[in-house]
C-alpha angles and dihedrals in degrees: 000000000000122000115274143093137219134202111201135147090011098303143085114247139167119264093257092053097052110112137171126200112255083222093062107112088222084071098034099045107011085250095159142100126208145175135205138199140160139244125215122185091343096311122116115218115243094332098171092048091049090050091049090052090045091054090049091051090049089051093047091053092041091244128136126216104226088213127067120238092260091050091047090052091051093049093049091048091048093046091050092049093050094045094071093213097155097169098051135309138223109220120199130182132176146169121216126196092242131220124327115253113254113284094004142093097195108129091204089070095057122106108231115231128209125204136165137182140187125209136164115293114264124196110238094233098011123282097272096051092041090060098037099042136256138237114251127204116212099222126218088215110104120233111244108267115253084226084071105032111006109233091207087076113070104232142157095253092122104142096109094044093051093049089050088053091054089053088053095049091047091055092047097253128130101235143340142255117210128211128221122236088269092059097250126121119278113171146290131255100291099345142079123232129239130182125196121202127167090345097307119117119212132183132178117268101201142045091024140097116263089238125201093228085051091050091047091053091051089049091050092047090055093047093050097040094245115153114242138178132198103202145110109311120199117219092239087065087062091051092050100038125125088221135004 
């Protein structure tokens, strides 16, 4: 049994015993919001800020976490402790809509469900490439508009992101960057985008998740006196950047 722990349906279970109902609308319709963070040497990264964003995502999707923030913290801490991931952990939490009431498709009647899990940390592109750099494909698949599914809320609507990844793999690249409807950069599958040119950092300001790593870079730029901009970023800027 690999390291890891899950809390689902009110109990802690091993990974192989974690199950979700096929009738949960989170599974049927991607009607679910989530958040993720990491743990290093027993410390969880920006937990309060992740929970604040998680609460905003729940509110944006008209979902309610059945646990308070303090209860959620306690569950995540216990799950992390039980997981046994000494060299770093990936921490995931989500709230699904739950199952429809009998003879109804009214989402207001569903009982929202919380679950979380902790597994060993995994580098997004493998440790070597994550440190050395990767090749990005600028996909011709448009990022879902925030007018349809608000990208500020971390959710399971990944159809566009996954198809963009397929495009990247088919062209021999490691991952993809998606554009918004206006032709400017939005984000990648699970990551924000930064470009650096002539000592100035810039990151898209629309149609993207307000990521915690993104926020941390903004904070570090402020601390170190590095100029930064949150604005529309054209894909040509990515191609011509000193660093990305």
